[in-house]
mmCIF file as Biopython writes it, N, C-alpha, C and O atoms, coordinates in Angstrom:
data_model
#
loop_
_atom_site.group_PDB
_atom_site.id
_atom_site.type_symbol
_atom_site.label_atom_id
_atom_site.label_alt_id
_atom_site.label_comp_id
_atom_site.label_asym_id
_atom_site.label_entity_id
_atom_site.label_seq_id
_atom_site.pdbx_PDB_ins_code
_atom_site.Cartn_x
_atom_site.Cartn_y
_atom_site.Cartn_z
_atom_site.occupancy
_atom_site.B_iso_or_equiv
_atom_site.auth_seq_id
_atom_site.auth_asym_id
_atom_site.pdbx_PDB_model_num
ATOM 1   N N  . MET A ? 1  ? 13.284  -11.815 7.434  1.0 0.0 1  A 1 
ATOM 2   C CA . MET A ? 1  ? 12.110  -11.150 6.879  1.0 0.0 1  A 1 
ATOM 3   C C  . MET A ? 1  ? 11.649  -10.047 7.841  1.0 0.0 1  A 1 
ATOM 4   O O  . MET A ? 1  ? 11.591  -10.252 9.053  1.0 0.0 1  A 1 
ATOM 5   N N  . THR A ? 2  ? 11.331  -8.902  7.296  1.0 0.0 2  A 1 
ATOM 6   C CA . THR A ? 2  ? 10.869  -7.771  8.090  1.0 0.0 2  A 1 
ATOM 7   C C  . THR A ? 2  ? 9.366   -7.879  8.319  1.0 0.0 2  A 1 
ATOM 8   O O  . THR A ? 2  ? 8.624   -8.299  7.432  1.0 0.0 2  A 1 
ATOM 9   N N  . ASP A ? 3  ? 8.925   -7.499  9.511  1.0 0.0 3  A 1 
ATOM 10  C CA . ASP A ? 3  ? 7.493   -7.462  9.788  1.0 0.0 3  A 1 
ATOM 11  C C  . ASP A ? 3  ? 6.840   -6.411  8.919  1.0 0.0 3  A 1 
ATOM 12  O O  . ASP A ? 3  ? 7.348   -5.299  8.777  1.0 0.0 3  A 1 
ATOM 13  N N  . LEU A ? 4  ? 5.715   -6.772  8.343  1.0 0.0 4  A 1 
ATOM 14  C CA . LEU A ? 4  ? 4.976   -5.839  7.494  1.0 0.0 4  A 1 
ATOM 15  C C  . LEU A ? 4  ? 3.673   -5.477  8.186  1.0 0.0 4  A 1 
ATOM 16  O O  . LEU A ? 4  ? 2.941   -6.354  8.644  1.0 0.0 4  A 1 
ATOM 17  N N  . ALA A ? 5  ? 3.385   -4.186  8.260  1.0 0.0 5  A 1 
ATOM 18  C CA . ALA A ? 5  ? 2.144   -3.703  8.850  1.0 0.0 5  A 1 
ATOM 19  C C  . ALA A ? 5  ? 1.404   -2.877  7.802  1.0 0.0 5  A 1 
ATOM 20  O O  . ALA A ? 5  ? 2.010   -2.101  7.064  1.0 0.0 5  A 1 
ATOM 21  N N  . VAL A ? 6  ? 0.093   -3.057  7.749  1.0 0.0 6  A 1 
ATOM 22  C CA . VAL A ? 6  ? -0.756  -2.261  6.875  1.0 0.0 6  A 1 
ATOM 23  C C  . VAL A ? 6  ? -1.531  -1.305  7.780  1.0 0.0 6  A 1 
ATOM 24  O O  . VAL A ? 6  ? -2.191  -1.731  8.728  1.0 0.0 6  A 1 
ATOM 25  N N  . ILE A ? 7  ? -1.445  -0.025  7.481  1.0 0.0 7  A 1 
ATOM 26  C CA . ILE A ? 7  ? -2.085  0.998   8.316  1.0 0.0 7  A 1 
ATOM 27  C C  . ILE A ? 7  ? -3.063  1.786   7.463  1.0 0.0 7  A 1 
ATOM 28  O O  . ILE A ? 7  ? -2.719  2.241   6.372  1.0 0.0 7  A 1 
ATOM 29  N N  . ILE A ? 8  ? -4.300  1.949   7.967  1.0 0.0 8  A 1 
ATOM 30  C CA . ILE A ? 8  ? -5.265  2.805   7.288  1.0 0.0 8  A 1 
ATOM 31  C C  . ILE A ? 8  ? -5.722  3.887   8.255  1.0 0.0 8  A 1 
ATOM 32  O O  . ILE A ? 8  ? -5.799  3.676   9.466  1.0 0.0 8  A 1 
ATOM 33  N N  . GLN A ? 9  ? -6.016  5.027   7.702  1.0 0.0 9  A 1 
ATOM 34  C CA . GLN A ? 9  ? -6.523  6.137   8.491  1.0 0.0 9  A 1 
ATOM 35  C C  . GLN A ? 9  ? -8.031  6.200   8.286  1.0 0.0 9  A 1 
ATOM 36  O O  . GLN A ? 9  ? -8.510  6.144   7.154  1.0 0.0 9  A 1 
ATOM 37  N N  . CYS A ? 10 ? -8.769  6.315   9.365  1.0 0.0 10 A 1 
ATOM 38  C CA . CYS A ? 10 ? -10.225 6.376   9.276  1.0 0.0 10 A 1 
ATOM 39  C C  . CYS A ? 10 ? -10.710 7.572   10.087 1.0 0.0 10 A 1 
ATOM 40  O O  . CYS A ? 10 ? -10.657 7.572   11.317 1.0 0.0 10 A 1 
ATOM 41  N N  . ARG A ? 11 ? -11.183 8.593   9.371  1.0 0.0 11 A 1 
ATOM 42  C CA . ARG A ? 11 ? -11.677 9.789   10.048 1.0 0.0 11 A 1 
ATOM 43  C C  . ARG A ? 11 ? -13.188 9.871   9.881  1.0 0.0 11 A 1 
ATOM 44  O O  . ARG A ? 11 ? -13.719 9.615   8.801  1.0 0.0 11 A 1 
ATOM 45  N N  . ILE A ? 12 ? -13.863 10.225  10.944 1.0 0.0 12 A 1 
ATOM 46  C CA . ILE A ? 12 ? -15.314 10.368  10.913 1.0 0.0 12 A 1 
ATOM 47  C C  . ILE A ? 12 ? -15.711 11.833  10.711 1.0 0.0 12 A 1 
ATOM 48  O O  . ILE A ? 12 ? -16.797 12.113  10.202 1.0 0.0 12 A 1 
ATOM 49  N N  . SER A ? 13 ? -14.862 12.747  11.098 1.0 0.0 13 A 1 
ATOM 50  C CA . SER A ? 13 ? -15.220 14.173  11.108 1.0 0.0 13 A 1 
ATOM 51  C C  . SER A ? 13 ? -14.744 14.925  9.866  1.0 0.0 13 A 1 
ATOM 52  O O  . SER A ? 13 ? -14.165 16.005  9.989  1.0 0.0 13 A 1 
ATOM 53  N N  . SER A ? 14 ? -14.972 14.384  8.693  1.0 0.0 14 A 1 
ATOM 54  C CA . SER A ? 14 ? -14.613 15.069  7.455  1.0 0.0 14 A 1 
ATOM 55  C C  . SER A ? 14 ? -15.520 16.283  7.264  1.0 0.0 14 A 1 
ATOM 56  O O  . SER A ? 14 ? -16.700 16.236  7.612  1.0 0.0 14 A 1 
ATOM 57  N N  . THR A ? 15 ? -14.982 17.358  6.720  1.0 0.0 15 A 1 
ATOM 58  C CA . THR A ? 15 ? -15.818 18.547  6.497  1.0 0.0 15 A 1 
ATOM 59  C C  . THR A ? 15 ? -16.607 18.439  5.198  1.0 0.0 15 A 1 
ATOM 60  O O  . THR A ? 15 ? -17.709 18.981  5.108  1.0 0.0 15 A 1 
ATOM 61  N N  . ARG A ? 16 ? -16.070 17.750  4.186  1.0 0.0 16 A 1 
ATOM 62  C CA . ARG A ? 16 ? -16.767 17.638  2.905  1.0 0.0 16 A 1 
ATOM 63  C C  . ARG A ? 16 ? -17.856 16.571  2.922  1.0 0.0 16 A 1 
ATOM 64  O O  . ARG A ? 16 ? -18.903 16.752  2.299  1.0 0.0 16 A 1 
ATOM 65  N N  . LEU A ? 17 ? -17.623 15.450  3.633  1.0 0.0 17 A 1 
ATOM 66  C CA . LEU A ? 17 ? -18.616 14.381  3.723  1.0 0.0 17 A 1 
ATOM 67  C C  . LEU A ? 17 ? -18.509 13.736  5.104  1.0 0.0 17 A 1 
ATOM 68  O O  . LEU A ? 17 ? -17.869 12.696  5.259  1.0 0.0 17 A 1 
ATOM 69  N N  . PRO A ? 18 ? -19.139 14.356  6.110  1.0 0.0 18 A 1 
ATOM 70  C CA . PRO A ? 18 ? -19.046 13.826  7.477  1.0 0.0 18 A 1 
ATOM 71  C C  . PRO A ? 18 ? -19.539 12.381  7.557  1.0 0.0 18 A 1 
ATOM 72  O O  . PRO A ? 18 ? -20.557 12.028  6.961  1.0 0.0 18 A 1 
ATOM 73  N N  . GLY A ? 19 ? -18.810 11.557  8.293  1.0 0.0 19 A 1 
ATOM 74  C CA . GLY A ? 19 ? -19.186 10.163  8.482  1.0 0.0 19 A 1 
ATOM 75  C C  . GLY A ? 19 ? -18.991 9.284   7.257  1.0 0.0 19 A 1 
ATOM 76  O O  . GLY A ? 19 ? -19.606 8.223   7.148  1.0 0.0 19 A 1 
ATOM 77  N N  . LYS A ? 20 ? -18.136 9.721   6.330  1.0 0.0 20 A 1 
ATOM 78  C CA . LYS A ? 20 ? -17.931 8.990   5.073  1.0 0.0 20 A 1 
ATOM 79  C C  . LYS A ? 20 ? -17.586 7.525   5.303  1.0 0.0 20 A 1 
ATOM 80  O O  . LYS A ? 20 ? -18.094 6.658   4.592  1.0 0.0 20 A 1 
ATOM 81  N N  . ALA A ? 21 ? -16.751 7.237   6.259  1.0 0.0 21 A 1 
ATOM 82  C CA . ALA A ? 21 ? -16.315 5.858   6.501  1.0 0.0 21 A 1 
ATOM 83  C C  . ALA A ? 21 ? -17.474 4.948   6.901  1.0 0.0 21 A 1 
ATOM 84  O O  . ALA A ? 21 ? -17.385 3.730   6.749  1.0 0.0 21 A 1 
ATOM 85  N N  . LEU A ? 22 ? -18.551 5.525   7.407  1.0 0.0 22 A 1 
ATOM 86  C CA . LEU A ? 22 ? -19.692 4.720   7.851  1.0 0.0 22 A 1 
ATOM 87  C C  . LEU A ? 22 ? -20.849 4.733   6.860  1.0 0.0 22 A 1 
ATOM 88  O O  . LEU A ? 22 ? -21.901 4.158   7.140  1.0 0.0 22 A 1 
ATOM 89  N N  . LYS A ? 23 ? -20.677 5.372   5.717  1.0 0.0 23 A 1 
ATOM 90  C CA . LYS A ? 23 ? -21.729 5.415   4.693  1.0 0.0 23 A 1 
ATOM 91  C C  . LYS A ? 23 ? -21.852 4.056   4.016  1.0 0.0 23 A 1 
ATOM 92  O O  . LYS A ? 23 ? -20.859 3.361   3.800  1.0 0.0 23 A 1 
ATOM 93  N N  . ASP A ? 24 ? -23.087 3.692   3.686  1.0 0.0 24 A 1 
ATOM 94  C CA . ASP A ? 24 ? -23.344 2.430   2.997  1.0 0.0 24 A 1 
ATOM 95  C C  . ASP A ? 24 ? -22.926 2.540   1.535  1.0 0.0 24 A 1 
ATOM 96  O O  . ASP A ? 24 ? -23.216 3.526   0.857  1.0 0.0 24 A 1 
ATOM 97  N N  . LEU A ? 25 ? -22.243 1.513   1.073  1.0 0.0 25 A 1 
ATOM 98  C CA . LEU A ? 25 ? -21.805 1.452   -0.316 1.0 0.0 25 A 1 
ATOM 99  C C  . LEU A ? 25 ? -21.971 0.007   -0.772 1.0 0.0 25 A 1 
ATOM 100 O O  . LEU A ? 25 ? -21.087 -0.822  -0.558 1.0 0.0 25 A 1 
ATOM 101 N N  . GLY A ? 26 ? -23.089 -0.288  -1.392 1.0 0.0 26 A 1 
ATOM 102 C CA . GLY A ? 26 ? -23.333 -1.643  -1.879 1.0 0.0 26 A 1 
ATOM 103 C C  . GLY A ? 26 ? -23.523 -2.674  -0.780 1.0 0.0 26 A 1 
ATOM 104 O O  . GLY A ? 26 ? -23.104 -3.821  -0.937 1.0 0.0 26 A 1 
ATOM 105 N N  . GLY A ? 27 ? -24.141 -2.296  0.323  1.0 0.0 27 A 1 
ATOM 106 C CA . GLY A ? 27 ? -24.418 -3.244  1.388  1.0 0.0 27 A 1 
ATOM 107 C C  . GLY A ? 27 ? -23.371 -3.321  2.488  1.0 0.0 27 A 1 
ATOM 108 O O  . GLY A ? 27 ? -23.587 -3.986  3.502  1.0 0.0 27 A 1 
ATOM 109 N N  . LYS A ? 28 ? -22.246 -2.652  2.301  1.0 0.0 28 A 1 
ATOM 110 C CA . LYS A ? 28 ? -21.203 -2.576  3.328  1.0 0.0 28 A 1 
ATOM 111 C C  . LYS A ? 28 ? -20.839 -1.116  3.521  1.0 0.0 28 A 1 
ATOM 112 O O  . LYS A ? 28 ? -21.074 -0.284  2.644  1.0 0.0 28 A 1 
ATOM 113 N N  . THR A ? 29 ? -20.268 -0.814  4.665  1.0 0.0 29 A 1 
ATOM 114 C CA . THR A ? 29 ? -19.783 0.548   4.859  1.0 0.0 29 A 1 
ATOM 115 C C  . THR A ? 29 ? -18.473 0.713   4.093  1.0 0.0 29 A 1 
ATOM 116 O O  . THR A ? 29 ? -17.817 -0.271  3.750  1.0 0.0 29 A 1 
ATOM 117 N N  . VAL A ? 30 ? -18.108 1.935   3.833  1.0 0.0 30 A 1 
ATOM 118 C CA . VAL A ? 30 ? -16.834 2.224   3.163  1.0 0.0 30 A 1 
ATOM 119 C C  . VAL A ? 30 ? -15.692 1.616   3.988  1.0 0.0 30 A 1 
ATOM 120 O O  . VAL A ? 30 ? -14.748 1.056   3.431  1.0 0.0 30 A 1 
ATOM 121 N N  . PHE A ? 31 ? -15.784 1.730   5.302  1.0 0.0 31 A 1 
ATOM 122 C CA . PHE A ? 31 ? -14.768 1.167   6.186  1.0 0.0 31 A 1 
ATOM 123 C C  . PHE A ? 31 ? -14.659 -0.352  6.001  1.0 0.0 31 A 1 
ATOM 124 O O  . PHE A ? 31 ? -13.549 -0.882  5.966  1.0 0.0 31 A 1 
ATOM 125 N N  . GLU A ? 32 ? -15.776 -1.056  5.883  1.0 0.0 32 A 1 
ATOM 126 C CA . GLU A ? 32 ? -15.746 -2.503  5.670  1.0 0.0 32 A 1 
ATOM 127 C C  . GLU A ? 32 ? -15.085 -2.865  4.346  1.0 0.0 32 A 1 
ATOM 128 O O  . GLU A ? 32 ? -14.329 -3.834  4.278  1.0 0.0 32 A 1 
ATOM 129 N N  . TRP A ? 33 ? -15.362 -2.095  3.288  1.0 0.0 33 A 1 
ATOM 130 C CA . TRP A ? 33 ? -14.716 -2.344  1.994  1.0 0.0 33 A 1 
ATOM 131 C C  . TRP A ? 33 ? -13.198 -2.184  2.104  1.0 0.0 33 A 1 
ATOM 132 O O  . TRP A ? 33 ? -12.435 -2.985  1.566  1.0 0.0 33 A 1 
ATOM 133 N N  . VAL A ? 34 ? -12.781 -1.141  2.807  1.0 0.0 34 A 1 
ATOM 134 C CA . VAL A ? 34 ? -11.340 -0.891  2.967  1.0 0.0 34 A 1 
ATOM 135 C C  . VAL A ? 34 ? -10.698 -2.010  3.782  1.0 0.0 34 A 1 
ATOM 136 O O  . VAL A ? 34 ? -9.611  -2.475  3.441  1.0 0.0 34 A 1 
ATOM 137 N N  . MET A ? 35 ? -11.355 -2.446  4.851  1.0 0.0 35 A 1 
ATOM 138 C CA . MET A ? 35 ? -10.827 -3.536  5.675  1.0 0.0 35 A 1 
ATOM 139 C C  . MET A ? 35 ? -10.707 -4.816  4.854  1.0 0.0 35 A 1 
ATOM 140 O O  . MET A ? 35 ? -9.715  -5.534  4.975  1.0 0.0 35 A 1 
ATOM 141 N N  . HIS A ? 36 ? -11.696 -5.106  4.029  1.0 0.0 36 A 1 
ATOM 142 C CA . HIS A ? 36 ? -11.657 -6.303  3.175  1.0 0.0 36 A 1 
ATOM 143 C C  . HIS A ? 36 ? -10.464 -6.234  2.216  1.0 0.0 36 A 1 
ATOM 144 O O  . HIS A ? 36 ? -9.739  -7.215  2.048  1.0 0.0 36 A 1 
ATOM 145 N N  . SER A ? 37 ? -10.270 -5.088  1.599  1.0 0.0 37 A 1 
ATOM 146 C CA . SER A ? 37 ? -9.137  -4.915  0.677  1.0 0.0 37 A 1 
ATOM 147 C C  . SER A ? 37 ? -7.806  -5.002  1.410  1.0 0.0 37 A 1 
ATOM 148 O O  . SER A ? 37 ? -6.842  -5.571  0.899  1.0 0.0 37 A 1 
ATOM 149 N N  . MET A ? 38 ? -7.760  -4.434  2.610  1.0 0.0 38 A 1 
ATOM 150 C CA . MET A ? 38 ? -6.537  -4.445  3.395  1.0 0.0 38 A 1 
ATOM 151 C C  . MET A ? 38 ? -6.120  -5.870  3.733  1.0 0.0 38 A 1 
ATOM 152 O O  . MET A ? 38 ? -4.927  -6.172  3.750  1.0 0.0 38 A 1 
ATOM 153 N N  . LYS A ? 39 ? -7.074  -6.746  4.001  1.0 0.0 39 A 1 
ATOM 154 C CA . LYS A ? 39 ? -6.764  -8.127  4.375  1.0 0.0 39 A 1 
ATOM 155 C C  . LYS A ? 39 ? -6.211  -8.939  3.198  1.0 0.0 39 A 1 
ATOM 156 O O  . LYS A ? 39 ? -5.702  -10.041 3.400  1.0 0.0 39 A 1 
ATOM 157 N N  . MET A ? 40 ? -6.302  -8.414  1.986  1.0 0.0 40 A 1 
ATOM 158 C CA . MET A ? 40 ? -5.738  -9.104  0.828  1.0 0.0 40 A 1 
ATOM 159 C C  . MET A ? 40 ? -4.212  -8.957  0.768  1.0 0.0 40 A 1 
ATOM 160 O O  . MET A ? 40 ? -3.548  -9.676  0.022  1.0 0.0 40 A 1 
ATOM 161 N N  . VAL A ? 41 ? -3.669  -8.040  1.542  1.0 0.0 41 A 1 
ATOM 162 C CA . VAL A ? 41 ? -2.220  -7.836  1.610  1.0 0.0 41 A 1 
ATOM 163 C C  . VAL A ? 41 ? -1.679  -8.719  2.731  1.0 0.0 41 A 1 
ATOM 164 O O  . VAL A ? 41 ? -2.080  -8.560  3.884  1.0 0.0 41 A 1 
ATOM 165 N N  . PRO A ? 42 ? -0.781  -9.639  2.415  1.0 0.0 42 A 1 
ATOM 166 C CA . PRO A ? 42 ? -0.237  -10.494 3.469  1.0 0.0 42 A 1 
ATOM 167 C C  . PRO A ? 42 ? 0.679   -9.694  4.390  1.0 0.0 42 A 1 
ATOM 168 O O  . PRO A ? 42 ? 1.769   -9.277  3.998  1.0 0.0 42 A 1 
ATOM 169 N N  . ALA A ? 43 ? 0.219   -9.490  5.611  1.0 0.0 43 A 1 
ATOM 170 C CA . ALA A ? 43 ? 0.985   -8.707  6.576  1.0 0.0 43 A 1 
ATOM 171 C C  . ALA A ? 43 ? 0.864   -9.342  7.961  1.0 0.0 43 A 1 
ATOM 172 O O  . ALA A ? 43 ? -0.032  -10.145 8.219  1.0 0.0 43 A 1 
ATOM 173 N N  . GLN A ? 44 ? 1.773   -8.967  8.829  1.0 0.0 44 A 1 
ATOM 174 C CA . GLN A ? 44 ? 1.733   -9.463  10.195 1.0 0.0 44 A 1 
ATOM 175 C C  . GLN A ? 44 ? 0.799   -8.632  11.079 1.0 0.0 44 A 1 
ATOM 176 O O  . GLN A ? 44 ? 0.255   -9.134  12.062 1.0 0.0 44 A 1 
ATOM 177 N N  . LYS A ? 45 ? 0.617   -7.354  10.718 1.0 0.0 45 A 1 
ATOM 178 C CA . LYS A ? 45 ? -0.225  -6.468  11.520 1.0 0.0 45 A 1 
ATOM 179 C C  . LYS A ? 45 ? -1.118  -5.631  10.617 1.0 0.0 45 A 1 
ATOM 180 O O  . LYS A ? 45 ? -0.712  -5.204  9.536  1.0 0.0 45 A 1 
ATOM 181 N N  . TYR A ? 46 ? -2.343  -5.407  11.084 1.0 0.0 46 A 1 
ATOM 182 C CA . TYR A ? 46 ? -3.296  -4.539  10.395 1.0 0.0 46 A 1 
ATOM 183 C C  . TYR A ? 46 ? -3.745  -3.509  11.436 1.0 0.0 46 A 1 
ATOM 184 O O  . TYR A ? 46 ? -4.294  -3.862  12.480 1.0 0.0 46 A 1 
ATOM 185 N N  . ILE A ? 47 ? -3.504  -2.241  11.135 1.0 0.0 47 A 1 
ATOM 186 C CA . ILE A ? 47 ? -3.732  -1.177  12.108 1.0 0.0 47 A 1 
ATOM 187 C C  . ILE A ? 47 ? -4.687  -0.141  11.513 1.0 0.0 47 A 1 
ATOM 188 O O  . ILE A ? 47 ? -4.524  0.316   10.381 1.0 0.0 47 A 1 
ATOM 189 N N  . VAL A ? 48 ? -5.700  0.212   12.333 1.0 0.0 48 A 1 
ATOM 190 C CA . VAL A ? 48 ? -6.642  1.258   11.917 1.0 0.0 48 A 1 
ATOM 191 C C  . VAL A ? 48 ? -6.387  2.457   12.792 1.0 0.0 48 A 1 
ATOM 192 O O  . VAL A ? 48 ? -7.053  3.482   12.644 1.0 0.0 48 A 1 
#
C-alpha cells in the first residue's frame, strides 16, 4: 500500500479577499472547515 498524503494550500495574503482562511463561516473559520473535511479522507499524512 502506498502512503497517502492530503495537502491543502492556505494563503492569508489574497488580493480579492485578504485573510479569507481566517474569516468566520458559521462559527468556524474557513480553515477549520477545510481541516475538518480533510480529516474525512483516510490518509497517513495531512499537510498544510
